[in-house]
C-alpha positions in Angstrom: -33.3 24.1 -3.7 -31.2 25.0 -6.8 -29.3 22.3 -8.5 -25.8 22.5 -9.7 -24.8 21.7 -13.2 -22.2 19.0 -13.9 -19.8 21.8 -15.0 -20.3 23.7 -11.7 -19.7 20.5 -9.6 -16.5 19.8 -11.5 -15.4 23.4 -11.2 -16.0 23.4 -7.4 -14.0 20.2 -7.1 -11.1 21.6 -9.2 -11.1 24.8 -7.1 -10.9 22.8 -3.9 -8.1 20.6 -5.3 -6.3 23.7 -6.5 -6.4 25.4 -3.1 -5.3 22.3 -1.2 -2.5 21.7 -3.7 -1.4 25.4 -3.5 -1.2 25.2 0.3 0.8 22.0 0.1 3.2 23.6 -2.4 3.6 26.6 -0.2 4.3 24.5 2.8 6.8 22.4 0.9 8.6 25.5 -0.3 8.8 26.9 3.2 10.2 23.5 4.4 12.7 23.3 1.6 13.9 26.9 2.2 14.4 26.1 5.9 16.1 22.8 5.1 18.3 24.4 2.4 19.5 27.1 4.7 20.4 24.7 7.5 22.1 22.3 5.0 24.0 25.1 3.3 25.3 26.5 6.5 26.5 23.1 7.8 28.1 22.3 4.4 29.8 25.7 3.9 30.7 26.7 0.4 31.6 23.1 -0.6 28.1 21.8 -0.7 26.8 20.6 -4.0 23.4 20.9 -5.6 21.5 17.7 -6.3 19.8 19.1 -9.4 21.6 19.7 -12.6 21.4 22.9 -14.7 20.1 20.8 -17.6 17.0 19.8 -15.8 13.9 21.5 -17.0 11.8 23.1 -14.3 8.5 21.2 -13.9 5.5 23.4 -13.5 3.7 23.1 -10.2 0.7 20.8 -9.9 -1.5 23.8 -9.1 -0.9 25.0 -12.6 -2.5 21.8 -14.0 -5.6 22.6 -12.0 -5.7 26.2 -13.3 -5.3 24.8 -16.9 -8.1 22.3 -16.3 -10.4 25.1 -15.0 -9.5 27.2 -18.0 -10.3 24.3 -20.4 -13.6 23.7 -18.6 -14.8 27.2 -19.1 -13.4 27.6 -22.6 -16.0 25.3 -24.0 
């Protein structure tokens, strides 16, 4: 039976974590889009946004997994 290297084990774990996180992000986005449209339609044009324009957009957690995989294979 072939053995896996430590790097392959970590890469497999990162890949699984990435996929799970990506699915969770997609589901959250779908939920937010559905909630936003219901909220906006009930508030009309007077609804206000909770986020300010000065807030920086935070990269999705899935990007951190991709970065970690890239770092793993860059060495």
